[in-house]
C-alpha positions as CSV (number, residue, x, y, z in Angstrom):
1,M,119.1,-39.6,14.8
2,A,122.5,-37.5,13.3
3,V,122.9,-37.5,10.1
4,T,126.3,-38.9,8.8
5,N,127.8,-38.0,5.1
6,L,128.0,-40.8,3.6
7,I,130.6,-39.8,1.2
8,T,133.7,-37.7,1.4
9,I,134.7,-35.0,-0.4
10,A,137.5,-36.7,-1.9
11,E,135.0,-39.9,-3.0
12,S,132.4,-36.5,-4.8
13,D,135.0,-35.7,-6.4
14,T,136.3,-39.1,-8.3
15,Y,132.6,-39.6,-9.3
16,N,131.8,-36.3,-10.1
17,A,135.6,-36.0,-11.8
18,L,133.6,-35.1,-15.4
19,S,131.6,-32.5,-13.6
20,A,133.8,-29.3,-14.3
21,D,131.1,-27.4,-11.8
22,W,131.0,-29.9,-9.2
23,L,135.2,-29.4,-9.1
24,A,134.9,-26.0,-9.2
25,L,133.0,-25.7,-5.9
26,T,134.6,-25.1,-2.6
27,D,135.1,-27.7,-0.1
28,P,132.0,-26.4,2.3
29,E,129.8,-26.1,-0.6
30,K,130.6,-29.4,-2.0
31,T,130.0,-31.1,2.2
32,A,126.7,-29.2,2.0
33,H,125.4,-30.6,-1.0
34,I,127.0,-34.3,0.3
35,F,125.0,-33.6,3.7
36,N,121.6,-32.9,1.1
37,A,122.4,-36.1,-0.7
38,S,122.9,-38.5,2.5
39,V,119.6,-36.6,4.2
40,H,117.9,-37.7,1.1
41,M,119.2,-41.4,0.8
42,Q,118.1,-42.0,4.0
43,A,114.4,-40.4,4.2
44,Q,114.1,-42.1,0.6
45,W,115.5,-45.5,0.7
46,I,115.3,-48.7,2.7
47,C,118.6,-50.4,2.8
48,V,118.6,-53.7,4.3
49,D,122.4,-54.5,4.0
50,V,123.4,-50.3,4.9
51,E,123.5,-49.0,8.6
52,W,123.3,-45.3,8.0
53,D,125.1,-44.5,10.6
54,D,128.7,-46.2,9.4
55,P,129.1,-45.1,5.7
56,T,131.6,-48.2,5.7
57,T,128.5,-50.5,4.8
58,L,128.0,-48.4,1.8
59,D,129.4,-50.1,-1.7
60,D,130.5,-48.6,-4.5
61,D,127.5,-48.3,-6.4
62,L,125.6,-46.8,-3.0
63,K,128.6,-44.1,-2.7
64,R,128.5,-43.3,-6.5
65,A,124.8,-42.4,-5.9
66,C,125.2,-40.3,-3.4
67,A,127.9,-38.3,-5.3
68,Y,125.0,-38.3,-8.0
69,Y,122.4,-37.1,-5.7
70,A,124.8,-34.2,-4.3
71,D,125.3,-32.6,-7.8
72,A,121.5,-33.3,-8.5
73,D,121.7,-31.0,-4.9
74,R,123.9,-28.4,-6.9
75,I,121.7,-27.8,-9.9
76,G,118.8,-27.8,-7.8
77,V,116.6,-30.7,-8.6
78,L,117.2,-32.9,-5.5
79,N,114.0,-31.9,-3.5
80,T,112.3,-30.1,-6.0
81,A,109.0,-31.4,-7.6
82,V,109.6,-32.0,-11.5
83,A,107.5,-29.7,-13.8
84,G,106.5,-30.7,-17.2
85,A,106.4,-34.3,-16.3
86,D,103.7,-35.3,-18.4
87,K,103.1,-39.8,-19.9
88,V,104.3,-39.3,-22.8
89,G,107.3,-37.2,-21.4
90,R,108.6,-33.9,-20.6
91,K,108.1,-30.8,-22.4
92,V,111.0,-29.4,-24.1
93,E,109.6,-26.8,-25.9
94,E,105.8,-25.2,-26.6
95,T,104.9,-22.3,-28.5
96,G,101.6,-21.1,-29.3
97,K,100.0,-18.2,-31.3
98,L,96.4,-17.6,-31.7
99,G,96.4,-15.4,-35.2
100,S,96.8,-17.6,-37.7
101,M,96.9,-20.5,-35.3
102,L,100.3,-21.3,-35.0
103,K,101.6,-24.3,-32.7
104,T,104.6,-26.1,-32.2
105,V,104.7,-29.0,-28.9
106,K,108.4,-30.6,-29.1
107,W,109.2,-33.6,-26.2
108,A,112.1,-35.2,-24.8
109,D,112.9,-38.3,-26.7
110,S,115.0,-40.3,-24.2
111,G,116.7,-40.0,-21.1
112,A,115.7,-38.2,-17.6
113,L,114.1,-35.4,-19.7
114,A,111.5,-38.0,-21.6
115,S,110.3,-39.1,-18.4
116,G,110.6,-35.8,-16.5
117,N,112.6,-37.3,-13.5
118,P,116.1,-35.8,-13.5
119,L,117.2,-38.1,-11.0
120,E,115.9,-41.7,-12.5
121,S,119.2,-42.9,-13.5
122,I,120.4,-42.3,-9.8
123,D,117.1,-43.8,-8.3
124,A,117.5,-46.8,-10.9
125,I,121.3,-47.4,-9.3
126,M,119.6,-47.3,-5.6
127,S,117.0,-49.6,-6.4
128,I,119.5,-52.2,-7.2
129,Y,120.3,-52.3,-3.5
130,C,116.9,-50.8,-1.4
131,T,113.7,-49.6,-1.9
132,S,112.1,-46.8,-2.5
133,L,109.6,-45.0,-0.1
134,A,108.8,-42.3,-2.4
135,N,105.5,-45.0,-3.8
136,R,104.8,-46.6,-0.5
137,L,101.2,-45.6,0.4
138,T,101.0,-44.5,4.3
139,R,97.3,-45.7,5.8
140,V,96.1,-43.0,8.8
């Protein structure tokens, strides 16, 4: 199955208009990130009313999610394991010292950093329309 880019460069620029780093990319770089985002969406989500080979079946929210996933790919968090995740949130600072016993630990208060998942807000958009394959168990 060939992967079709789900959005155009123009659409990605519109949705990522507030990201100067995104807008500074070359078209081939944007195309590569859009491709990776498209692969991610098709591999991680089942969407009943979406035909992945036909981008016209995506509504504006799903196109926006694709653009945000593309930007997440640009910063390197789309297909990497989330480091530092913990049940109380994501650790943002840790200091240790043995002599005179100094210990400092700080956790993120809110947002994606608090959950340890930088894709959380994008996944929330997707979950309105689709079912995630990430949390499904496979019986062998």
